[in-house]
C-alpha positions in Angstrom: 18.5 270.4 97.8 21.5 268.3 98.5 25.0 269.9 98.9 27.5 269.6 96.1 29.9 266.7 96.4 32.6 267.5 98.9 31.0 270.7 100.2 30.2 269.2 103.7 33.9 268.4 104.1 34.8 272.1 103.8 32.9 273.6 106.7 31.8 273.0 110.2 33.6 271.4 113.1 36.3 268.8 112.4 34.9 265.3 111.9 36.4 261.8 111.7 37.8 261.4 108.2 38.5 265.0 107.7 41.9 266.1 106.4 43.7 268.4 108.8 46.6 270.7 108.1 48.8 271.7 111.1 51.0 274.7 111.0 53.9 274.8 113.5 55.5 278.0 114.9 58.0 278.0 111.9 55.3 277.8 109.3 55.8 274.2 108.4 52.8 272.2 107.4 51.8 268.6 108.4 48.7 267.0 106.9 46.9 263.9 108.3 43.4 262.3 108.4 41.4 262.5 111.7 40.8 259.0 113.2 39.1 258.4 116.6 41.5 257.1 119.2 44.7 257.9 117.2 47.6 260.2 118.2 49.5 262.6 116.0 53.2 262.4 116.7 56.0 264.9 116.0 59.6 265.3 117.2 58.0 268.0 119.5 55.6 265.6 121.2 52.1 264.3 120.4 48.4 265.0 121.0 45.3 262.8 120.5 43.1 263.2 117.4 40.1 263.3 119.7 41.2 266.7 120.9 40.4 268.1 117.4 37.3 266.0 116.6 34.3 268.3 117.2 36.5 271.4 117.5 36.0 274.4 115.2 38.4 274.9 112.3 41.1 277.4 113.3 41.7 275.8 116.7 45.1 275.6 118.3 46.4 272.4 119.9 49.4 271.8 122.0 51.6 268.7 122.0 53.0 267.0 125.1 56.1 269.1 124.4 54.0 272.3 124.8 54.4 273.3 121.2 51.3 275.0 119.6 50.0 274.0 116.2 47.3 275.8 114.3 44.7 273.3 112.8 42.9 274.1 109.6 41.5 272.1 106.7 44.0 272.1 103.8 43.0 274.3 100.9 42.9 272.5 97.5 46.3 274.0 96.5 47.8 272.7 99.8 46.2 269.3 99.3 47.5 268.7 95.7 51.1 269.6 96.8 51.0 267.1 99.7 49.1 264.2 98.2 50.8 261.0 97.0 52.2 261.3 93.5 52.6 259.0 90.6 53.5 261.7 88.1 54.3 265.3 88.6 51.3 267.4 89.6 49.9 270.5 87.8 50.9 273.3 90.2 48.1 275.4 91.6 49.4 278.5 89.8 48.9 276.7 86.5 45.6 275.0 87.5 44.2 278.5 88.4 45.3 279.8 84.9 43.6 276.8 83.3 40.3 277.4 85.1 40.4 281.1 84.2 41.6 281.1 80.6 40.0 277.8 79.5 36.8 279.4 81.0 35.8 276.3 83.0 32.2 276.9 84.1 29.6 275.0 86.2 28.0 272.2 84.2 30.8 272.2 81.5 31.6 269.0 79.6 35.3 268.7 79.8 37.8 266.1 78.5 41.2 265.8 80.1 44.2 263.8 78.8 47.1 263.0 81.1 45.5 262.7 84.6 48.9 262.3 86.3 48.3 262.3 90.1 44.8 263.9 89.9 45.8 267.4 90.8 44.1 269.1 87.8 41.2 266.7 87.9 40.4 267.9 91.4 40.4 271.5 90.4 38.3 270.8 87.3 35.7 268.7 89.2 35.2 271.4 91.8 34.7 274.0 89.0 32.2 272.1 86.9 30.2 270.7 89.8 28.0 267.7 90.0 26.0 268.6 86.9 29.1 268.8 84.7 31.1 266.0 83.0 34.8 265.4 83.3 36.2 262.5 81.3 39.9 261.9 82.1 42.2 259.7 80.0 45.4 258.3 81.4 47.6 255.9 79.5 49.3 254.4 82.6 47.1 252.3 84.9 49.4 252.9 87.9 49.0 256.7 87.5 45.3 256.3 87.1 45.0 254.3 90.3 46.9 256.9 92.3 44.9 259.8 90.8 41.6 258.1 91.6 42.6 257.6 95.2 43.7 261.2 95.5 40.5 262.6 94.0 38.2 260.4 96.1 40.2 261.2 99.2 39.6 264.9 98.6 35.9 264.7 97.8 35.2 262.0 100.4 34.2 259.4 97.8 33.6 259.0 94.0 32.6 262.2 92.2 29.4 261.8 90.2 30.7 264.0 87.3 34.0 262.0 86.8 34.8 259.2 84.5 38.4 257.9 84.3 39.5 255.8 81.3 42.9 254.0 81.1 44.2 254.3 77.5 45.3 256.8 74.9 42.9 259.6 74.2 43.3 259.5 70.4 42.4 255.8 70.4 39.5 255.9 73.0 37.8 259.3 72.7 34.1 258.8 72.1 32.8 262.0 73.7 30.9 264.5 71.6 29.7 268.0 72.2 32.6 268.7 74.5 33.0 272.3 75.7 36.6 272.2 76.8 39.6 269.9 76.2 42.7 270.0 78.4 45.8 268.2 77.2 48.6 267.7 79.7 50.9 265.2 77.8 54.1 264.9 75.9 52.7 265.1 72.4 49.4 267.0 72.4 49.6 267.4 68.6 48.9 263.7 68.2 45.4 264.3 69.6 44.4 267.4 67.7 42.4 265.6 65.0 40.4 263.6 67.6 39.6 266.6 69.9 38.7 268.8 67.0 35.9 266.4 66.2 34.7 266.3 69.8 34.8 270.0 70.5 31.7 272.2 69.9 32.1 275.4 67.8 33.6 278.0 70.2 34.9 275.3 72.5 38.4 275.8 74.0 41.5 273.6 73.6 44.0 274.2 76.4 47.5 272.5 76.3 50.0 272.3 79.1 53.6 271.5 77.9 57.0 271.7 79.6 59.4 272.7 76.9 59.8 275.3 74.1 60.1 272.6 71.5 56.8 271.1 72.5 55.2 274.5 72.6 56.4 275.4 69.1 55.3 272.1 67.6 51.9 272.2 69.3 51.2 275.8 68.0 52.3 274.9 64.4 50.1 271.8 64.5 47.1 273.8 65.7 47.7 276.2 62.8 48.1 273.4 60.3 44.9 271.5 61.2 43.0 274.7 60.3 39.9 274.5 62.5 41.1 276.7 65.4 41.7 280.4 65.7 45.2 281.7 66.3 46.5 280.1 69.6 47.7 282.1 72.5 50.7 280.9 74.7 52.1 282.1 78.0 53.7 281.1 81.3 53.3 282.4 84.8 55.7 282.8 87.7 55.0 283.5 91.4 57.2 285.5 93.7 56.4 285.7 97.4 57.2 288.8 99.5 58.7 289.0 103.0 56.8 291.6 105.2 58.2 292.2 108.7 57.6 295.8 109.9 59.4 298.1 107.6 61.4 295.2 106.0 59.4 294.7 102.9 61.3 292.9 100.1 60.9 290.1 97.6 61.3 286.5 98.9 64.5 284.7 98.2 62.7 281.9 96.4 60.0 281.9 93.8 57.9 279.4 91.8 59.4 279.9 88.4 58.9 277.9 85.2 56.7 274.9 85.6 55.2 274.7 82.1 53.7 276.6 79.2 50.0 277.0 78.6 48.3 277.7 75.3 44.7 278.0 74.3 42.8 278.0 71.0 39.1 278.1 70.1 37.3 275.7 67.8 35.9 277.4 64.7 32.6 276.5 63.1 32.7 273.6 60.6 33.8 274.7 57.1 35.2 278.0 58.3 38.8 278.8 57.5 40.9 280.7 60.2 41.4 284.4 59.4 44.6 285.3 57.7 47.5 286.0 60.1 48.7 289.5 59.6 51.8 289.2 61.8 54.9 288.5 59.7 57.6 286.4 61.4 61.2 287.5 61.6 63.4 286.7 58.6 64.7 283.1 59.0 62.3 282.3 61.8 61.2 279.1 60.1 64.4 278.2 58.2 65.1 278.1 54.5 63.6 274.7 54.0 60.4 275.3 56.0 57.3 273.8 54.2 54.8 273.6 57.0 51.3 275.2 57.4 50.2 277.5 54.5 53.4 276.7 52.6 51.9 277.9 49.3 51.3 281.4 50.7 54.3 281.7 52.9 54.8 281.0 56.6 53.5 284.4 57.6 50.7 284.6 55.0 
């Protein structure tokens, strides 16, 4: 049985073509690709790549300036933060939430719109494996080119489960029986009709948006289309901690707001979503609101 795509690049001694992440004594990271006969240069001296080729992961190398660097393969979260960018990347904290709450499973059939620089595509491909299907749509050809290079660099070549289409999802979507749809774009509400036809009953729609106005419009549009259950929305923040002996305190910096996530599940055909019991605050929708369920009131 052959190994999953990219697995061989994650274990064993360092080989030519591997990505290496060096950590200096101050905790700073430097990422490069191993090439025979090349040298790695820093302001603290240099060392030959050949010194790492064939060495086990977790080795320590010293430069000509006698500075020690720890050599490890970069984790996927490290890789996506250091790779070349066309568009902003989906941060690892959000990618992890998407994998968990959109329930991305091995063999899943997934559609993604807004490939950006390929960050989320890499996480999704690793989760669905070679037997899954990821069809990514990106409207900008320059972003698609950068994303393709980043994904193939991480996996060591083309991934058999990935298809990348340049164009708008709502105009080009032809996939059917899709398990999950991930929308990372400015106006996800424009794609709801198309993805609702592609998703299987019980399938999950997950949207990643940057602002509260996008979030509100997306949620109201999901309610209006009438074939999803009540959407759930949230955001996550990460705060590191400093631990040095008895000095244990929160870090001075944190990864705060990057975007909002929301999920909703596709209902069976012909089924109406259950009535919402939660009544919104008075004036929440404005006096002239005539949106979803206008005949029965905004809160039903």
